[in-house]
Backbone as a ProteinNet text record, in pm:
[ID]
protein_1_A
[PRIMARY]
MQVQPIRSAATVIIARASGDADGAGFEIFMLRRTSQAAFAGGMYVFPGGRVDPDDHLHRYDTFRRGPSAGQAPQQAALGAEWRGFWIAGIRESFEEAGLLLAYDPTGELLAYDEDNRSRFDAYRKPLHAGEVSLLDICARENLTLAVDHIHFVNRFVTPPGRARRFDTRFFLAEAPPGQTGKHDRRETVDSIWISPREAIERNDAGDFDLMRVTRMQLEMLGERESHSDLLRWAKANRHFPIYRPVVPRD
[TERTIARY]
2490.1	2395.4	2464.4	2457.3	2522.4	2443.3	2513.7	2450.5	2446.6	2329.1	2314.8	2363.8	2448.1	2492.5	2378.1	2377.2	2277.9	2348.1	2305.9	2368.5	2292.8	2364.6	2301.5	2256.6	2139.6	2085.7	2010.7	1987.5	1911.6	1817.8	1695.6	1593.5	1527.3	1502.4	1437.9	1303.8	1197.8	1064.7	1052.1	1042.4	1040.9	899.5	847.1	707.9	698.6	586.1	556.1	404.3	362.3	219.6	161.9	43.4	-21.4	-105.6	-146.4	-225.5	-374.5	-420.9	-563.7	-640.1	-770.1	-855.3	-832.7	-820.2	-804.8	-659.5	-565.7	-424.6	-365.5	-439.5	-392.2	-321.6	-343.5	-289	-141.2	-87.3	54.1	75.1	186.4	226	373.4	415.1	552.3	616.2	748.3	822	859	826.9	857.5	922.7	1007.1	1082.6	1047.9	1042.8	1023.1	1157.1	1196.7	1323.9	1315.6	1426.6	1429.6	1395.2	1328.4	1291.2	1412.7	1529.1	1651.1	1725.6	1677.5	1746.6	1746.1	1858.2	1868.1	1780.2	1749.2	1666.9	1548.6	1429.2	1306.1	1284.4	1317.6	1301.1	1157.4	1135.7	1005	914.4	962.4	878	900.7	798.8	809.5	865.3	962.6	1034	1056.3	1105.8	1151.6	1300.9	1354.7	1499.3	1577.2	1681.1	1762.3	1853.7	1939.6	2031.8	2129.6	2228.4	2325.3	2410.3	2443.7	2535.8	2678	2752.3	2890.5	2985.5	3105.2	3201.3	3230.9	3240.9	3271.5	3161.7	3040.2	2931.2	2952.9	3035	3058.3	3176.2	3241.6	3359.1	3319.9	3386.2	3352	3397.5	3476.3	3521.4	3404.8	3289.5	3174	3131.7	3173.4	3139.3	3198.1	3300.1	3363.7	3275.4	3168.2	3085	2937.2	2900.4	2761.5	2702.8	2582.5	2510.3	2478.9	2485.6	2445.6	2295.5	2245.2	2103.4	2067.9	1943.1	1897.6	1880.6	1863.3	1843.1	1718.8	1617.5	1494.7	1510.4	1618.3	1642.9	1729.5	1758.6	1841.5	1785.8	1654.4	1601.8	1627.9	1619	1648.2	1794.5	1882	2025.1	2056.3	1994.8	2017.8	1965.9	1850.3	1792.8	1878.5	1944.1	2031.2	2161.5	2205.2	2325.7	2452.8	2565.8	2695.8	2728	2675.8	2705.7	2596.5	2531.1	2419.8	2459.7	2583.1	2626.4	2609.3	2654.4	2653.9	2515.8	2417.7	2282.3	2222	2240.2	2188.2	2256.6	2388.8	2463.9	2428.3	2416	2379.9	2242.2	2147.7	2014.8	2017.3	2096.4	2107.9	2176.3	2284.6	2359.2	2272.5	2204.2	2121.7	2003.9	1945.8	1835.2	1880.4	2003.4	2055.6	2091.7	2159.3	2198	2075.7	1978.4	1865.3	1755.9	1733.2	1617.2	1651.7	1777.8	1815.3	1770.2	1722.8	1677.3	1792.2	1845.7	1962.4	1918.4	1919.8	1874.5	1992.1	2008.3	2124.3	2089.4	2174.1	2161.3	2262.4	2220.3	2310	2397.4	2487.5	2577.3	2506.7	2381.9	2309	2239.1	2241.5	2173.7	2031.5	1987.4	1854.1	1861.9	1750.5	1747.7	1777.5	1861.2	1902	1780.3	1764	1654.8	1713.3	1650.8	1693.3	1627	1703.4	1650.5	1714.6	1686.2	1737.9	1890.1	1950.2	2095.1	2172.4	2114.1	2192.1	2137.9	2016.6	1953.5	2039.7	2086.6	2165.1	2301.9	2356.8	2487.3	2479.3	2377.1	2363.3	2327.2	2243.4	2207.1	2330.1	2427.8	2548.9	2636.1	2615.8	2693.7	2647	2523.8	2464.5	2536.5	2565.1	2629.6	2769.5	2857.6	2989.4	2982.8	2881.7	2865.9	2832.7	2741.6	2705.4	2824.3	2908.1	3024.1	3142.5	3133.3	3243.9	3354.4	3326.9	3427.9	3432.7	3327.7	3320.7	3243.9	3272.8	3204.5	3107	3019.2	2929	3008.5	3118	3206.9	3259.6	3301.4	3352.8	3246.9	3124.9	3017	2987.2	2980.1	2950.1	3061.4	3185.6	3297.3	3295.1	3268	3265.8	3152.1	3037.1	2917.6	2892.5	2980.5	2966.2	2831.6	2801.5	2675.6	2695.8	2588.9	2585.9	2469.3	2494.1	2387.9	2278.2	2153.8	2038.8	1992.1	2081.3	2046.8	1931.4	1926.6	1820.1	1684.4	1681.8	1559.7	1505.7	1582	1553.3	1534.4	1418.3	1381.5	1371.6	1444.7	1440.3	1304	1242.9	1109.2	1101.5	1170.5	1165.9	1274.8	1277.3	1383.2	1320.8	1368.8	1311.7	1425.3	1420.7	1521.7	1459.8	1516.6	1466.9	1471.3	1364.4	1361.5	1458.5	1501.3	1585.2	1514.2	1594.1	1537.8	1530.3	1546.4	1548.2	1686.1	1688	1815.3	1908.5	1851.4	1929.1	1862	1943.4	1889.3	1947.6	1859.9	1901.5	1847.9	1925	1883.1	1869.6	1747.8	1724.8	1666.1	1728.6	1673.7	1591.9	1467	1378.5	1369.8	1383.5	1375.9	1262.2	1219.7	1118.3	1168.2	1151.1	1194	1096.1	1087.3	1008.8	1095.7	1038.7	1113.6	1158.9	1284.8	1331	1259.8	1255.3	1184.7	1246.6	1160.6	1207.8	1265.6	1271.3	1325.5	1209	1194.9	1081.4	1119.7	1249.8	1293.3	1287.9	1375.5	1381.8	1458.2	1402.8	1470.3	1601.9	1693	1828.4	1842.7	1738.8	1738.9	1839.1	1888.5	1977	1915.2	1925.4	1863.6	1712.4	1670.5	1528.5	1481.5	1361	1313.5	1187.9	1134.3	1017	1013	942.9	928.4	793.5	743.1	608.3	592.3	517.4	467.5	326.8	301.3	174.5	134.7	6.7	-39.2	-29.4	-9.9	-6.8	-132.9	-247.9	-374	-378.8	-339.6	-343.8	-245.3	-126.5	-27	-80.5	-147	-202.4	-316.8	-402.7	-514.9	-464.8	-362.1	-307.9	-236.8	-175.9	-114.3	-221.6	-331.6	-443	-498.6	-494.7	-546.4	-448.1	-323.8	-226.3	-141.2	-142.3	-62.4	42.8	76.2	175.5	244.5	344.7	407.3	485.4	465.9	530.9	587.7	701	749.9	665.3	669.2	590.1	628.9	758.7	805.1	760.3	758.3	715.3	567.8	487.7	344.2	322.7	399.7	387.8	413.5	515.5	545.3	432.5	377.2	266.3	145	118.4	5.9	30.2	155.4	190.7	168.5	214.3	197.3	49.2	-28.9	-171.1	-246.2	-186.8	-249.4	-242.1	-156.4	-141.9	-252.7	-313.5	-432	-401.1	-280.9	-249.3	-98.9	-55.7	86.1	148.6	83.6	138.1	141.6	40.2	38.3	152.7	183.5	293	426.1	453.5	579.9	586.9	477.1	472.8	500.3	439.5	460.1	606	666.2	804.6	900.5	878	966.6	949.8	827.8	799.7	806.5	820.5	817.8	925.4	887.9	982.7	982.2	910.8	898.9	950.9	1055.3	1122.2	1122.8	1013.4	1002.5	1101.2	1143.1	1224.2	1137.8	1114.9	1031.7	1118.4	1090.8	1164	1063.9	1007.2	907.8	970.1	885.2	927.8	856.4	929.7	870.4	786.3	657.2	572.6	624.3	614.4	650.9	534.9	567.4	463.3	397.5
3075.2	2963.7	2842.7	2728.3	2609.4	2548.4	2517.5	2456.7	2305.6	2247.1	2103.7	2029.2	1928.8	1851	1766.8	1749	1663.7	1537.5	1424.1	1296.5	1228.6	1173.8	1096.5	962	916.9	789.9	721.3	591.5	513.3	420	409.2	324.7	239.6	112.7	23	-24.1	4.8	-45.2	-181.9	-287.4	-423.4	-478.6	-520.5	-563.6	-710	-770.2	-905.5	-918.3	-1015.6	-1039.9	-1088	-1041.6	-1082.2	-1205.8	-1267.9	-1390.1	-1364.5	-1250.6	-1221.9	-1310.4	-1302.7	-1395.1	-1389.7	-1269.6	-1259.9	-1263.9	-1261.2	-1273	-1151.5	-1039.9	-921.5	-821.6	-831.5	-732.1	-750.1	-658	-666.4	-611.5	-649.9	-599.3	-564.2	-482.7	-434.1	-468.8	-474	-511	-385	-383.8	-268.8	-314.8	-229.9	-257.1	-152.8	-195	-99.7	-70.8	55.5	93.9	92.9	59	58.9	198.3	202.4	331.4	410.1	342.5	410.8	474.5	454.3	507.7	659.8	718.1	864.4	922.2	841.6	887.9	793.7	849.4	773.5	663.4	688.3	588.6	541.9	409.4	351.8	353.4	406.9	419.6	304.6	279.1	178.9	245.2	179.7	235.5	125.6	164.8	71.2	47.7	-63.7	-85.1	23.3	74.3	177.7	245.3	331.9	402.6	487.1	533.2	626.7	560.5	638.5	593.2	606.9	496.4	497.9	526.4	580.3	607	485.3	366.7	246	210.4	258.1	226.3	287.5	390.3	458.2	400.6	298	243.6	176.9	216.4	164.2	20.4	-32.5	-170	-267.9	-221.5	-308.8	-349.1	-273.5	-308.1	-442.7	-489.9	-615.5	-736.4	-720.2	-835.8	-802.3	-684.4	-639.2	-607.3	-656.6	-614.5	-466.4	-396	-256.4	-243.3	-121.6	-100.2	-149	-189.6	-232.1	-110	-135.3	-24.1	55.7	-13.6	55.8	142.8	122.5	202.2	325	352.4	469	598.3	621.3	743.2	746	629.9	624.1	658.8	601.4	626	773.6	835.2	977.5	1063	1023.1	1100.1	1090.4	976.7	959.5	1036.6	1061.2	1140.3	1057.2	1127	1063	956.8	971.2	875.5	770.6	735.3	639.9	507.4	462.5	332.9	327.2	432.1	432.8	422.2	485.8	481.5	342.6	280.7	145.5	47.3	57.8	-35.1	-15.3	109.2	135.8	77.9	91.7	36.9	-113.8	-182.2	-327.7	-366.3	-297.1	-328.5	-308.4	-195.7	-167.4	-263.1	-301.7	-397.4	-530.4	-569.6	-695.4	-680.6	-571.5	-550.7	-546.2	-464.7	-439.3	-545.5	-597.3	-683.2	-825.3	-853.5	-986.8	-1018.3	-918.8	-937	-899.6	-997.5	-975.2	-978.9	-861.8	-845.1	-869	-996	-1035.6	-1156.4	-1180.7	-1299	-1404.4	-1529.7	-1638.6	-1676.6	-1773.2	-1808	-1855.3	-1901.1	-1946.1	-1831.9	-1711.1	-1597.4	-1577.9	-1659.7	-1644.6	-1559	-1493.5	-1417.9	-1511.7	-1465.8	-1547.6	-1588.9	-1717.2	-1771.4	-1834.5	-1810	-1874.2	-2011.2	-2107.9	-2240	-2292.6	-2415.7	-2473.2	-2483.6	-2489.5	-2505.5	-2375.3	-2263.7	-2138.6	-2029.9	-2048.2	-1940.8	-1896.4	-1989	-1952	-1897.3	-1944.7	-1895.4	-1748.1	-1711.9	-1571.7	-1484.7	-1535.2	-1457.8	-1426.2	-1516.7	-1497.1	-1383.1	-1341.4	-1230.9	-1094.5	-1085.7	-954.8	-876.7	-941	-870.9	-821.8	-904.4	-853.9	-748.6	-755.5	-651.2	-518.6	-521.9	-399.3	-343.5	-431.6	-389.4	-346.8	-364	-326.6	-430.6	-549.7	-655.2	-729.1	-716	-774	-674.9	-672.2	-578.9	-654.2	-578.9	-639.3	-701.6	-638.3	-692.9	-829.7	-841.1	-968.6	-1078.2	-1044.8	-1143.7	-1190.7	-1095.2	-1131.9	-1216.3	-1185.5	-1263.7	-1405.8	-1419.9	-1552.3	-1639.1	-1575.7	-1650.7	-1647	-1578.6	-1566.8	-1505.7	-1391.3	-1322.1	-1197.2	-1154.3	-1031.1	-946.5	-822.8	-738.1	-714.9	-725.2	-718.3	-574.9	-491.4	-350.7	-336.8	-423.7	-414.4	-459.6	-504	-549	-441.8	-332.5	-230.4	-96.2	-34.3	81.7	209.4	310.8	442	504.8	560.6	619.4	766.7	807.6	948.5	980.2	1104.9	1154.2	1247.9	1239.5	1319.8	1382.8	1515.8	1588.5	1637.2	1594.2	1636.1	1787.7	1850.4	1996.6	2053.1	2177.8	2243.9	2248.4	2245	2251.4	2117.7	2010.1	1877.9	1848.3	1764.1	1731.3	1657.8	1571.3	1499.8	1520.5	1546.9	1571.3	1470.5	1419.4	1322.3	1361.3	1327.5	1339.2	1194.9	1143.2	1000	967.7	871.7	816.7	692.6	689.5	576.5	487.5	356.8	257.2	159.7	84.9	-17.5	-146.6	-258.3	-388.2	-495	-601.8	-717.3	-809.2	-867.6	-958	-1081.3	-1122.8	-1245.9	-1367.5	-1477.4	-1597.2	-1654.6	-1694.7	-1759.1	-1665.1	-1535	-1438.5	-1366.5	-1388.7	-1331.4	-1215.3	-1192.3	-1078.6	-1102.4	-1030.8	-1045.1	-925.5	-862.7	-749	-793.7	-697	-733.8	-744.6	-708.5	-713.2	-615.3	-523.6	-419	-282.3	-238.9	-112.3	-128.2	-250.3	-275.7	-390.5	-377.1	-472	-548.4	-516.5	-587.6	-570.7	-662.1	-652.3	-710	-662.9	-703.7	-684.3	-775.2	-754.4	-698.3	-586.9	-517.6	-442.9	-431.4	-355.9	-206.3	-122.7	21.6	72	18.6	64.1	32.7	-89.9	-126.4	-42.9	-17.6	63.3	203.9	261.8	396.2	394.7	292.8	284.2	267.5	185.7	167.1	292.7	366.3	493.9	592.8	597.2	684.3	646.2	516.1	467.4	488.5	526	557.4	442.9	327.4	214.4	169.4	257.6	223.7	354.4	393.1	524.3	531.9	641.8	664	804.4	819.2	951	1003.5	1133.1	1193.7	1137	1122.7	1074.4	930.5	847.9	709.1	703.3	782.3	784.8	832.6	930.8	980.8	869	787.2	675.9	572.9	546.2	451.5	500.4	629.1	685.2	670.9	690.4	672	526.5	432.9	291.6	253.1	315.5	285.3	323.1	404.8	442.1	330.3	231.3	120.2	19.7	-30	-113.6	-259.2	-305	-445.4	-464	-585.1	-617.5	-600.9	-650.8	-638.4	-493	-415.6	-273.6	-199.5	-236.7	-173.9	-195.6	-319.6	-351.2	-287.2	-288.3	-227.6	-77.6	-14	130.3	160.7	83.1	108.8	97.4	-0.5	-22.3	84.8	133.9	228.7	374.2	398.1	534.3	622.6	742.9	839	971.2	974.1	1096.5	1068	1139	1113	1240.9	1268.5	1395.1	1404	1526.1	1555.7	1634.1	1579.9	1643.3	1717.8	1845.3	1930.1	2000.4	1928.4	1989.8	2095.2	2180.3	2287.7	2270.1	2280.7	2270.6	2395.5	2381.1	2497.2	2580.5	2712.1	2802.3	2813.7	2824.9	2840.2	2977.6
1482.3	1475.9	1412.1	1477.1	1427.5	1312	1204.7	1088.6	1108.6	1094.8	1113.7	989.7	1006.5	890.9	835.9	705.2	640.8	594.3	647	614.1	500.9	404.7	298.4	354	310.6	357.8	244.4	262.4	164.8	239.5	191.8	253.3	146.4	178.4	83	139	66.7	99.5	31.9	111.5	58.1	66.3	-48.3	-58.2	-99.5	-67	-113	-129.3	-208	-224.1	-91.9	-59.3	66	42.6	151.4	140.9	146.9	94.2	99.8	1	6.6	-67.9	-219	-274.3	-419.7	-464.9	-368.3	-402.3	-469.7	-472.8	-544.4	-454.2	-323.4	-232.5	-206.7	-129.2	-94.4	45.6	103.4	233.8	229.7	323.8	326.1	459.9	459.2	580	657	787.2	870.7	1000.7	1054.9	1176.9	1281.8	1407.5	1516.5	1581.7	1581.3	1640.9	1792.1	1856.8	2001.4	2055	2167.9	2227.3	2273.4	2287	2328.8	2211.5	2091.4	1973.7	1975.4	1933.2	1928.5	1818.2	1717.3	1605.6	1587.1	1580.1	1555.4	1658.3	1783.6	1888.5	1902.4	1903.5	1922.1	1799.7	1689.6	1570.8	1473.2	1391.1	1285.1	1159.4	1100.2	985.2	881.7	765.1	664	686	640.3	652.4	579.6	642	578.4	677.4	627.4	714.2	635.8	705.1	647.5	539.8	437.9	334	387.7	390.5	437.2	320.9	350.7	243.4	156.5	218.6	141.6	41.7	66.3	-25.1	-162.6	-170.6	-297.5	-375.4	-321.4	-389.3	-521.3	-627.9	-760.3	-778.6	-686.7	-700.2	-692.7	-643.2	-640.1	-781.3	-882.8	-1020.1	-1060.8	-990.7	-1028.7	-1000	-916.8	-887.8	-887.8	-928.2	-917.1	-1053.8	-1080.3	-1200	-1186.8	-1295.5	-1291.8	-1310.1	-1307.5	-1334.5	-1474.9	-1493.3	-1624.8	-1714.9	-1843.1	-1937	-1899.4	-1850.4	-1811.6	-1688.6	-1613.9	-1493.7	-1520.9	-1645.6	-1678.2	-1618.7	-1621.5	-1557.4	-1407.2	-1341.2	-1198.3	-1172.3	-1252.9	-1238.3	-1257.3	-1357.7	-1383.5	-1267.8	-1211.4	-1100.9	-975.1	-955.4	-838.2	-852.7	-974.9	-995.7	-1000.4	-999	-1019.8	-915.6	-795.4	-688.4	-672	-783.2	-778	-716.6	-737.5	-683.9	-531.9	-465.2	-319.8	-259.6	-323.2	-267.8	-282.5	-396.9	-416.2	-320.5	-311.9	-226.6	-79.5	-36.3	103.1	135.8	43.6	66.7	83.7	0.5	11.4	142.6	175.1	297.8	421.3	428.7	546.4	556.8	444.2	447.5	504.9	472.9	525.9	673.7	709.5	849.2	939.4	904.6	993.7	984.9	864.4	844	802.5	771.1	726.9	585.8	513.5	375.7	281.8	210.8	124.8	-20.8	-83.1	-220.6	-313.9	-353.2	-432.3	-518.2	-618.2	-703.4	-659.3	-663.4	-627.1	-747.5	-733	-843.3	-970.1	-959.1	-1077.2	-1149.1	-1090.8	-1150.7	-1103.1	-1007	-949.5	-823	-788.6	-664.1	-547.5	-456.3	-343.4	-261.2	-242.9	-161.8	-36.6	76	199.8	210.7	263.7	289.8	417.8	452.1	576.9	576.9	459.5	450.1	466.7	422.8	423.5	514.9	569.6	647.5	766.5	846	964.2	923.9	814.1	769.5	730	656	617.7	737.7	827.1	945.5	1030.2	1031.3	1111.3	1058.2	935.7	879.5	930.9	978.9	1004.8	1115.1	1225.7	1336.9	1300.3	1242.1	1203.5	1093.4	1006.6	905	971.5	1068.2	1140.7	1217.7	1271.4	1350.9	1264.9	1134.3	1046.8	1040.7	1093.2	1092.5	959.4	882.1	748.7	661.7	533.4	443.8	354.2	290.3	194.1	79.7	44.2	-58.6	-16.2	109.7	160.7	151.8	192.9	192.9	51.1	-41.6	-179.7	-240.2	-205.1	-256.8	-201	-71.6	-8.8	-62.3	-87	-126.4	-276.9	-350.2	-496.2	-533.7	-472.4	-494.6	-580	-643.8	-721.8	-671.9	-635.8	-581.6	-685.5	-641.8	-732.4	-753	-801.4	-823.1	-921.6	-1022.1	-1122.4	-1067.9	-943.7	-876.8	-781.3	-765.2	-664.1	-734.3	-715.8	-796.8	-713.2	-755.9	-690.9	-715.5	-608.2	-623.3	-584.3	-477.5	-439.7	-337.8	-297.8	-208.3	-105.8	16.1	124.6	205	221.7	297.9	428.5	540.9	671.9	683.5	731.3	738.4	841.6	822.4	922.9	1057.3	1163.1	1296.9	1367	1292.1	1353.4	1410.2	1515.2	1579.6	1484	1399	1298.4	1163.2	1062.6	929.9	831	742.9	643.4	505.9	405.7	266.8	217.8	220.6	203.1	66.4	-1.6	-125.4	-90	-133.5	-107.5	-231	-206.8	-312	-281.6	-384.4	-367.9	-431.2	-360.8	-412.4	-368.7	-446.9	-407.7	-323.6	-219.4	-132.4	-210.2	-194.6	-259.8	-202.8	-276.4	-229.8	-103.3	-11.5	110.3	214.1	184.6	280.5	348.6	476.7	549.3	639.8	660	740.2	889	960.1	1105.7	1162.8	1267.5	1329.1	1392.1	1415.6	1459.9	1611.9	1688	1834.2	1895.9	1819	1871.7	1841.9	1718.9	1680.4	1661.5	1626.2	1604	1692.1	1748.2	1849.4	1807.6	1691.7	1642.4	1491.1	1424.3	1279.4	1239.8	1126.9	1086.5	935.8	873.2	736.4	751.6	687.6	709.8	582.6	558.2	441.9	472.5	371.6	396.5	465.5	425	485	633.7	672.1	813.4	894.1	838.2	909.1	935.3	837.2	853.7	954.2	945	1039.7	1182.3	1202	1336.4	1385.5	1295.1	1331.2	1376.4	1304.1	1342.9	1480.4	1511	1638.8	1753.1	1719.6	1822.5	1871	1800.8	1847.7	1745.7	1652.2	1550	1511	1588.7	1571.2	1440.5	1368.5	1240.2	1233	1166.3	1129.9	1013.8	996.2	888.3	752.2	729.5	599.9	576.6	682	667.1	630.9	697.9	666.1	523.2	480.3	343.8	242.4	269.5	179.3	181.4	298	308.2	229.4	235.6	160.3	10.7	-32.7	-172.8	-214.9	-131.4	-162.6	-168	-81.2	-76.2	-202	-287.8	-414.4	-518.2	-495.5	-589.3	-564.1	-669.2	-657.2	-624.8	-659.7	-639.7	-632.8	-598	-595	-732.9	-835.2	-970.6	-1015.8	-976.9	-1011.8	-944.2	-819.7	-746	-817.7	-856.5	-922.7	-1061.3	-1131.8	-1265	-1256.1	-1158.2	-1139.2	-1106.4	-1015.5	-974.4	-1091.9	-1178.3	-1292.5	-1398.9	-1416.1	-1523.8	-1479.9	-1350.8	-1297.7	-1360.2	-1398	-1454.9	-1377.6	-1266.8	-1186.5	-1046.4	-1007.4	-879.8	-795.5	-727.5	-653	-537.1	-508.4	-392	-294.8	-177.8	-77	22.9	40.2	134.7	226.8	321.9	409.6	500.1	549.9	640.2	774	882.7	1015.1	1040.4	1070.6	1094.8	1212.7	1200.7	1310.8	1408.8	1536.7	1638.4	1625.9
[MASK]
++++++++++++++++++++++++++++++++++++++++++++++++++++++++++++++++++++++++++++++++++++++++++++++++++++++++++++++++++++++++++++++++++++++++++++++++++++++++++++++++++++++++++++++++++++++++++++++++++++++++++++++++++++++++++++++++++++++++++++++++++++++++++

């Protein structure tokens, strides 16, 4: 019997305050994968993907803020290779969604404007193709990865029997100012800001396909009462469950 390899992956759930009447709600950024994709074809997902070997390179410490003191439990839960998971999540979020979680030279979260939006968007395709690295982009633009802005929340291991198996670390971050996200038109063909409740309701109605793990995360997010409560919970969280579901036998 062939043993299926388990690939390490990182996913970032990116949230922002919604424009509802009381201003307390929040919505998250989701991408629809192309129907031709070998994995999760046609489904709505969060930005993320496989951890590459380069993501674990410690040289990123030369330009990247480390986790904050309050994130020590997250760092411990991620283990010795914590750098790679955080870096992979940032890289994949930029490749797939155009959302770059980084600090600019002034120490503020990178904001897109009319002067830099197209310049940063132009990096995405060569980054995906391996023609440029996240290290290269940060060096050229004098950026520092916003690891202290991105919070580890849980881990999900694809059950045996699936064609592709992943051991995925899920993170939560607030969207930087002026960054609205955009699908890459290659692996992803649509993108949307949506509340967890609406995503679940549309999934129930059959017009918003979700993987089991994605729905599970949406249900978790739906337990938060407001945008501020969501961010407060992510920063203070000390419980990082590992989910290992089992495929039911016929």
